[in-house]
Each structure stands twice: as C-alpha cells, then as structure tokens.
N, C-alpha and C positions, 0 to 999 in steps of 0.2 A: 500283305500279299496272301492270296488264297491259293492253295495247291490241292488239286483233286486228282486222285489216282483211282481209276475204275478198272478192276481186274475181272475178267470172265473166266471162271474156274471150271474144270471138268466136273462131271456129275458126281464122281465118287468122293470128291473132297468134303462136301458137307458131312457125309457119314463118318469120315475119318476124324474130322474136327469134333463132331458130337461125341465120338468114343473117347477122345482125349479129355473132353470136359467131364465125362462121367468118372474117369480114372482120377481126376483131380478133386472131385467132390469129397468133402468131409474130412480132409486132412491138410495140414499145412505142408508147404514145400520142404521145409527143414525144421527140425526140432529147435525150439527156442532155448537160449542159454541165459541164465541169470548169474552175474558175477557174485552175487551175494548168497546164492543158494546152491551149494555143491550137489545136492540131490537132484536138482533139475537138470544137471548136466549129464546124467546117466540115462540114456534112452532105454525104453522097455524092449524085451525080447519080442520078435515078430516071427510069424511063420514064413518060411522061405522054401517053396517047392513042396510043402506038406510033410516032408519026412525029416527035416532038420531045422534047427533054430539058428537065426543069424542075429548076433548082438552087435553092439558098436565095436569098432576095430580095437582089437587088443594090442598090447605093446608088441607081442610076438608077431602079430599079423602086419604091423606097421613098420617092422624093422627088416631090412634086407640082410643078405648073407654077410655083408661087410659091416653090419651094425648101424648103418645110416638110416635115418628116418625115411620111410616111403610115403608117397602120396596115397590118398584113398583110392584113386583110380587113375588110369592114363587114357588118353584119347588118341586114336589112330584114324585119320581121315584118308580114305582111298578114293581115287578118282583122277581126272585130268589134272595136270600140274597147276594150272592157274586156279582151278576150283579148290584143289586140295590145300594149296598154300593160303588162300584167302580164308577158308573155313577154319583151318588150324589156328590162324591168328586171331579170328574174331568171334568164334563160338563162345557164347556166354558160359557154357558149362565148364569151360576151362578154369573159371574163377573159383569153383567149388572143390577142385580136386585136392587141395591142401587141408581141407577141414578134417578135424580129428574124429568126429562122431558120425560118420556116414556109413550106414550099412547097405546091403544089397538092395533092400526095398526102397530106401531113400534115393539111391543111385538110379533105380528104375524110374522113379517119378521124375527125376531130373532129365532122364532121357526123353520122356514125353515132351517136356518143354523144349529140349534141345532140337527135336525134329522141326517144331514150328519156327524156332530161331534160325535153323539152317535154311528153311524155305525162304524166310525173309531175306537172309543174306544172299542167297542165290538169285533172288529177284532183282537185287541191286546190280547184279552182273548181267542181267538180261535173260536169265533162265527161270521161266515161270511154270514149267511143267517137269520138274525133276523127279527122278525115281530115287527114293532114299531108303536105306536099310540100316537100322541101328541094332547092334548086337552087344550083349554083355558077356564077357568071358572071364572065368576065374583063372588068375595067373599067380598062384602062390609062390612059384619059384622065381618070379621076376624080381629084379633089384629095383625096378621103378615103382610098381604098385601091385597090390594083390588082385586087382581086377582091371580089365581093359575094355573100353568102349570102342567098338569098331564102327565107324560111320562110312558106309559105302555109297558113293554118289554117282549116278548117271544123269548128268545135267540136262540131257535132251537138246532139242533145237533151240538156238538162241533167238531171241526176239529182235526183229529189225524194224526200223522206222519206215512207216508207210506214207506218212504225210506230215508236213510241217506248215503251220500257219502263224505268221507274225503280224500283229496289228499294233496300232499306236493310239494313244489318247492324249489330250492336251494340245498345246499350240503346235507341236511338231507334226500332228496328223494332217493339218490343212495349210501349213506354211509352205509356199512354193520355194522359198530359199532353203528349206530344210530337205528338199527332195534328194540331194546328193548324200546327205547324212543318212536318210532312210535307206537309200540304195546300198550304202556302205555297210550298214548293219546287216541287211539281208544277204549281201554278197559274202560277208565274213562269217555268217552263221556256220558253225562247225559240224553240227549233227544233222546230216541231210538224209533224205529218203534213200533207203537201201543200205544204210549203215547200221551196225549192231547198236541196240539200245542198252545203255547201262546208266545207272543213277549218276555215276561220276561224270560221264560224257554229257548227260542232260544238264547237270548243275554247271559244268564248265561252259557249255554253250550259252546258257542264260547269262552267266557272269561276264563272259567276253562281250556279248551284245550290250549288256548294261554299261560296261566300261566305255564302249564306243559311243553310247548315248550321252553319258555324263562327261566325256572328254571335251566336247565342244558345245557351247551355247546353253546346254541344259544340265547344269551340275547337280540339280536336285531330282533328277529322274529316278524312277524306281520301277520294279516289276509289279504291275497292278494285279494281274492274274496269270497263273501258269497252270497248265493242265497236261497230264500224260495219261491217255486212255489206252490201256493195254488189253488186247484180245489174246488171252493165253492159248486158246485153241488154234487160232490162226497164226500165232507167233508174230503179231504185228502191234506196233505202237503208233498212235496218232498224237502228235504234239501240237500245242498251241500256247502262245504267250502274248500278253498285251503289256506294252511298255507305256507308262505314264511319264511324259516328259517334264511336266512342271513348266514354269515360265522361262523364257529365254533371258539370259543374263549378258550384261556388258560390263567391262572393267570400269570401275570408278576410281576415286583417288587412292593413293597409297598412304596408309596410316601407319606411322612408325611407333613401335613400342620398344623401349630400352636404349634409344640413342641419347647420348649426353655430350660426347666429345666432338663428333663429326656433324657437319651441317646437314639438315634435312634436305635441302635442295641438291646438295652434292650426292646424297644417297639415292635420290630419285633419278638423277642423271646416270648413275652407275646401273641402276636396275633396268632402266629403259622399258618400264611397263607401259604397254600401249593403251592408255586410258581412253575410253570411248569406243574401243574395239570390242567385237564379240568375244565372249569368254572362250578361252582356249587353254586347256590344262597344260599343254606343252609350252605355251608362251609364259604361263605362270612359273613353270619349273625353270625355264631359261632365265627369267628375271631373278629367281632365287639363286641359280648357279652363278650368275654374274656377281651378285652381292657376296656369295660365299667365297668365290675365287679372287675377289678384289684385294684381300689381305687386311681389310679394315675390321673384319668381324670374326669371332671365334665360332659363332653359330648363327644360322639364319633359317627362319621358317616362315613361308608366306601362305596365307589362307584367304579364300574368298569369303566375305561375310554375307552369307545367305539369309541371315536373320534381320538384316537392316530394313527390309521392306521396300527397297529401291532396286529391283533387279536390273533396270536400265542404267544404273550407275552404282553398282555394288562395290563398296569399299574393299580394298585388299589390305589385310592386316599383316604387317611385317614384325615378327617377334625377333629382336636382335640382341646379341650379346657382343659388345664391342671388344676388339682385341686391344692389348696394351699399346700405349703410344709408342714405346720403343721396346725392342727385345733383341737378344743375342741368341743365335741358334748355332750349335756345334754339330757337325756332321762327319760321319766316317763312312767310307764306301770302298768298293773294289771293282775294278774292271780288268778283263784279260787284256785290254788294249794298253792300259797305263798303270796297272797294279793298284796298290792301296792308295786311298785318297783321304785327306783331311781338309775340312773346310770350316770356315767361321763366317757366319752371316750376321750383319747388323741391319735391323729394319727400323726405320723411322717413318711413322704413318702420317706425320704432319710437320714438314720442315718449317722452321720459323720464316716469317715473311712470305715465302712462296706458297706454303700450304700443300706442296707436292709430297708424294710418297717416295722415299728413297730406300733402295736395297743395295747394300755394299757387301762384297764377298772377297775373302782371301781363300784361295784353293791351292793345295800342294799335292801332287802325286809324283810318280816316278819320272815322267817325261814332261809334265806341264806344271808351271808355277804361274799363277795369275792373281792380279788385284784389280777389281773393277767396281764400278758403281753405276746404277741406273736410276734416274729420277723420272717420275710420271705424274702428270697433272690429272685431276678429276675430269672425266669426259664432259664435253659440252652437250647441248640439247641434241645435236646431230650425231653424237656418238664418237666424234673425233677428239683426240687428246694430244697435247704436247708431250714430248719426251726428250730426254738427253741422256748421254752415257759416256763413260770413259773407261779405258782398260789398259793395263800394262801386263804383258805376257812374255814368258820365256818358255820355249817348247822345242822338243826334238822334231825337226821337220826334214824328212829325207836323211841326208848324210850330215846335216848341219844343225846347230842350235840357233834358233832365230829369236832375237829380242825385238819385240814389237810394241807399238802403242797405237791407240785408236781413240778418236773423239767423234761423236756424232750427235745430231740434233734434228728433230723434225716432228712429224705428226703420224699417228696411226689410229686405226679403228678396228675393233674386234666385234664381229657379229656371230650369229649362231654357227655358220659354216665357213665364213670367209674372214680372213685377216688382210688388211691393207696397210701400206705405209709408204711414206716418201720422206727423205731426209738427206742432209748433207753429211759427209764423212771425210775425216782426215786420217790417213794411215802412214806410218813409217815402219821400216823393218831393217834390222841390222843382222847379218849372218855371221856366225862365229865358227871358225874351223880352218883347216888348211885349204888354201885356194878358194876361200868362200866367195860367193857372188857379192857384188858391191851393194852397199846400203842403198835404200830407195825410199821415196816418200811421194804421196799423191793426195789429191783432193778429188772427190767424186760426188755427183748428184745421183741419188738412188731411188728406185721405185720397186716395191715388192708386193706380191699378191700370193696368198695361200688359200686354197679351197679344200675342205675336208668333207667327204660325203660317205662316211663309213656308217655301218649299222651301230657300231659302238666305238667311240674314239679311244677308249682305253684298251679294248681287246676285240678288234673287229673280226667278223667272219665273212663279211662281204662289203663291197664298196670300193671307192677310189679316192685318191688325193693328188693334188697338183700344186707345185710351188714354182713361182717364176720370179726372177730377179733381173733387173736391167739397171745398168750404171753407165754414166759417161763422165770422164774426168781428164785431168791433166797431171802429168808427172811434175814434181817440184825439185827433184834431184837431177843434176846433170842438165842435159838439154831438155827444156820443157816441151812436152809432146802430148797431143791428145790420144786417148784410147777409149775403148768401150769394153764393157764386161757383161756377158749374159750367162745365166745359169738357169737350168730347169730340172725339176725332179718330179717323177711320177711313180705312184704305187697303186696297183690294182689287185683286188682279191676277188676271185670268181669261183663260186661253188661249181663242182662238176659231178656228174653222175647222180645216182640215188643211193641213199643209205640202205644197208641190209637190216633185217629184223622187223619187229612189229611197229616201230615208230619210223617207218620209211619216209614219212612226210616231214620229219623234223629236220630243219636246216642244219642244226648243230651237229648232226651225225654225218653230214655229207663231207666228202673230201673237197679240198680247195686247191686252186693254183694261185700263188702269189707272184706277180710279175713286178719288177722294179727296173726303172731306167733313170739314168742321170746323164746330163750333157752340159758342158760349159765351154766358153770361149772368151779369151781376152785378145782383142784385136787392136794392134798398134804397130808403130815402127819397131823393127827388130832391135834398134839401138835404144829404145825407150827403157828407162830404168823403173820398172813397175814393182811395187812392194810384193814380196813373195806371199804375203798374207792375202793378196787379192787374186793370186793364181792358184793352181790346183795340185793336190796330191790325193791319193786314195789308198784303200786297203784298211782292213780292220773289221771289228765286230759288225758294223752296220753297213759296210760297203762291199769289199771283196774279201770274203773269208778264206782262210788259208794263208794270209799274209799279215804282217804286222801293221800297226797303226801308222797310216800315211807313209808306208814303205814303197808304194808304187808311184813313180814320178818320171821325170825326164832323166835319162842316164847320160852323163857327159862322157867325153872321150877318155877322161881319166878314171871312169868308173863311179864317180860320185853321183848321187841322186838328188835332184833339185826340183822345185815346183815348176810345173809346165803351164803353157798357155791354153792347151786344149784337153778336155776330159771327156771320157765316154765310159759308162758302166751299164751292164745289163745283168739281170739276175732272174732266175726261174726257180721257184720253190714249190714242191708238192707237199701239202699238209693233210694228214689223215688222222681224224680223231680215233682214240683207242676205246673200244667197247668191250667190256668184260661182263660175261654172263648176261648179255642183252641189256646192259646198263651203260649209259654214257659216263665215262670218267672225266677227270680234269686233266688228263694227259693226252698228248697226240705226238705222232712221229712225223718227221720231215725228211725229205731228200732234196738236195739243192745243187745248183751249179751257178757260180758267179764268174763274171769276166769284167776286167777293167783295164783301162789304158790311159796314160798321160803322155803328152808330147808337146813340142813347140810348134809342130806343123801337123795338120790333119793327116797328111800322107804317111807320117811316121808313127801313127797310133798302132801299137802292137799289143793286143790284149793279153793279160796274164789271167789264167784260169784257176779257179778253186772249186773243188767238188767235195761233197760230204753228206753226212747224215746228222740228225739231231733230234731233240725232244723238246716239247713245250709243256709247261705246267701252269694252269690257271690258278695261281695262288691268291689268297685274300688280298694281297697288296699289289697285284698285277701279274701279268704273264712273265714267267721265268723261262728264258730261252738258253739252251745249251747246245752247241754245235761242235762236232769234230770234223775239221776240214783238212783237205790235202791240197797243198799248193803245187800245181803241176809244174810251175817254173822252178820253185825252190826244192821240190821233191821232199817236202817235210810236212808232217802233220802239225796242226795247231788247234788248240781248244779255245772256243769263244763262248763266254757266258755273259749274259746281260739281263737286266730286270726292266720290265715295262715296255710299252709301245708308244712311240712318238712319231709324229709326222709334221 
C-alpha cells in the first residue's frame, strides 16, 4: 500500500524549519553515557545567558522540599481541551523529563524538536496551521521540577474534507454482480465531504471499507493506493483510495483437523457450511458458532484457505479440539424468584447404539426440584434433527405444590434466526394442598416457531423477537375431551431520540424503549381436567415485576390461587445509557411498568400492575439486571436480580 500526503505550507514555515536545523547542527541531542566510564557521565559547564554557568542538575536542585526526587523539567500544555489532552499525552519530550543530567541548554534543544513534534501531532487532529509558543521558566520552588516548559497552542481552523474519490481494481471493478457490494462500500464510507479531517477518522474510514470488501466474495482484498492531499492554506483535504479486490472466492469442502471420536459426516451436517456458495464471512462465523455450541467440541476455529490456488472451491479448514465423551458439571446459582440453586449435569456426547447426545440434569432450589434428560440426534442434511426428553418436577405453583411429569419426542431445526419444532407430548400433574384441584393428564401434538432479529442476541440494543406455540390434545383423566392451547410472546427494542455529546451518531448512546407482550389461551370444555402445567401463571423477574414467581393466577372463591386458562402480559421499559464525562459506560438506568393477568374467562382478566426503576450492567459474562419494583396490588416493594438475556 502506498500512502502520499501532500501538505501546502505557509511561506514562513521554510524559514522556521531552516532556523531549527541551524540550531541543531554540531551537537548531539543528549550527552552520551557510558556505564563503564564514570567521567563520561559528567557534562561540561556551558554558558547560559552569558552571565552565569549552568551545570548538570545537582542533588539539591533535583530534590523538592519534601526530600523527594524531582524531574528535570515539567511540561504544561495550554490550549483547547481536546488539543491540550492529546499533546500532554503524546509529546515525545515527556520521555526525557526524568533524565538526571539535563541542563537548561539541553532542555532548550529538546524544545526545538518538541515544536516540530507538536506540529506533527496537531496535523493528525486536522490542524495544519497552528500557532505554537514554547517557553522555559525557572521554577526552583516547585516540588515537581526546577524548570517548566509551557507550550501554548492556538490550533487555528480545522481542516475539512473537500472531496472523496473511491475506485476499485481487480474483478470487483467490472463484475456486474458486485455492483451492490460497491454501492454498499460507498454508502457506508464514514469520512464524507464537509466533515473534519483527522488521521484517526481517515484510517477508520479506510478500515471499515476494507472490512466491507473482504466480508463477501473477496477475502484477499486490500488497499492498493490511498492518498490524502492537504491544502493547509485553504484548510481542505482531498481524499482518494483504490481497493484491489483480488479473485472472487466460493466455499469449497470442509477439511477437519483434530477430530478423532466423532464422525466427519456428522460434523459437516452440524456445521451446515454452504459449499459451492459465494464466500461470506458471516456464513463462515455462523458455521463456526454451530460447531462451538453443539457441545461436541471445547474449541472450534474455521478459516478459509486462500493459499490453495482454487478460489472457486477454496477449502475451509476446521481446527477442532473435541470435548470429553462424558462429563459431570456442578452448578450453583441464585435468583430472586427462587433463591439459591444447586444443579448437577451429566453429559454423554455419544450414547451407545443410538449415537445421540444426552444431557441429564438434577436441579434443586427453594421452590422447584426437577430431574430431567434430553436426547438429541445429529442433524440431517436438511438441518432437522430428532429429539426426545423426559422430566419430573415438583414446584410451588400459585397456592399449591404441583408434582408433574412430562414425556416428549419429535423433530426440531435451528437456523441463524429461526428455531422450529414439532413433537408429541404427554403431561400429568398432581396438586398437593388443602382443597387442591384434581389431578390431570393429557397428550398433545405441538408446533413451535421462534424468530430472533436482534442486533446482538446476548445483549441487544435494537431488534425484535417472536415466539409462537400451538397445540391440540385430549385429556386422559376423567372424561376425555379435546382442547387447544396457543401461546405467543413478543419483545421489541426501539432506539428513540438522539444521544447528546460529540458521538451523537453512536447508537449505543441512544435511549431505548423495550416493549414486551405475552398472550395465551387454553380452549376446551369447562369440565375438562387439563394439567395445570399446560395452563398459565405469571409474575416474577421476567414477567410482572413487583410480584413473586408465578404468584399471579386465577383466584378461587376460597382465596386460593391456581393456574388459569387465559393469560395477558404487557410491559413498557425505558432504558437510558449512562454517560460520564462524555464517555459511554457499561451502566444504564431503566424505568418500567408491567401489567399481567390470568383468568379462566377473558372477561375476568384483571391486570395487576408493577412499577419501578432499575439498573443494567454489561458485565463480561452478560448483562446483569437489577430492578426495584412496587406491586400496586400488594403494596409492597420487591427486588428482582437476574443475569443474562434470553428470548
């Protein structure tokens, strides 16, 4: 890559530079020291001002009133805040202030070099015609240093971009199918005409465009030529860049490295790499993520082999480290819904005979005790896989303890944004307590669909998600009766307004509205004995805050709360990022209102409302959410704390 910067200087600059060269002639910048020759470390006396001699710093000169060692000099930069902070941090003269053998003359010579250095630094900020004044003051009474260099800066007018030209070389230049990619690069170019020119903005704009080029079809693309022509007198910068695309690539075969236990064909079906399709970096990352999240590997790294010489069928190399065949995982957790939790997981990655992956879990907390297992086959070529599961659970549900069991089996498919499933399920539930509802059991045929369209599935700032469940079944206890069950859940996150401060275009600084809605209905004869695990309760950390876990349900005449046939939940939350000293932090504040209701008839739905405030922290392990909510119906405050985001 060639980079040419042409600067048009005012007429007085050559004279200033020539004077600086004369001052530097015939002497070194600093006296040399030889560890083996102590005499060489003692500089000679030099004339300073004609009427006194300045020697190397004495011990008395280098010690402050408190007896601590002082620097040879200090540097005070004066000017606008952004310029002052930048120069204070990056001026090279700062490196020499701790040297022991600097006198006033040596410091003066350093100041000449410091002026040129300051001009170079200011040019990177877009100031090409600054006015600089450097002064050396004696400060014998200072505890910092016996001398002070004062740098006064008037940066002048900032240079702005007057013109930008982007061009292409290689196959992308004439390929009609690459027109949309060329347009995307031009549209996304960040440093446009009229904007301030800085070196950082120029480098960032080129890098972003290069990432757009290499993300699809042209992974070996590079910047062939870039040029910034600066007219300092007119305060204008003309920019141009030429991008060399290199050949267009297509995905070839998946080559595995490090697999021993698991079949190569099964690994390829899990990865779902689109062999024969145009190279797309996101598709490569998606395949890598599918392998990493499958549970079969401790580490996965996929790379496109651009050295093979076959760009139309470039191999993808998968570096794998297999997970153990079996392992046991102990877990400890805590939720404000259910208190402390202890869990034990057993994972078998290749069941005998079947070859399926099995995950079995025992979990115990304050209100829920469960034992379950889930078995999954390796996906087929179409991405669908068989699965089966079983679970025994005892939990506090409304006013009663419910002992339940579940068996299910069917097929599911997981893609980039959408999960699909269809399966058969058997449920039974036994309620324990005074005047408990009767036991019930049922079998259902189920269909499920979940779509996630967030900018970040782990910590989203915008986007939406939708989950749908449909079931049709028969009760098996008492009179056999058909029924249907539907459930829908939606979550949307919408940025609102514009952020304050210098980075107003940064989406991360914008406030957001999070809207959430849930609805469910079980439709059947009033006499049908439907398991309570198929009906609805709400309340808790992720539903209606201000109320306990599953405390909102149908209230019977005797005051007991049981699961109901109809559910409705609405939530509105305002999220505002916290900016401190014009810098975005990892914290944000929230204000919310939740409302939810459960009943056996739609006309009996009476919402219970919770309002409150909270905070969010984007921790390294996921978002930590803490909310203080007030239940309007209970007239009590409740703290809700949870980790992570799931939909």
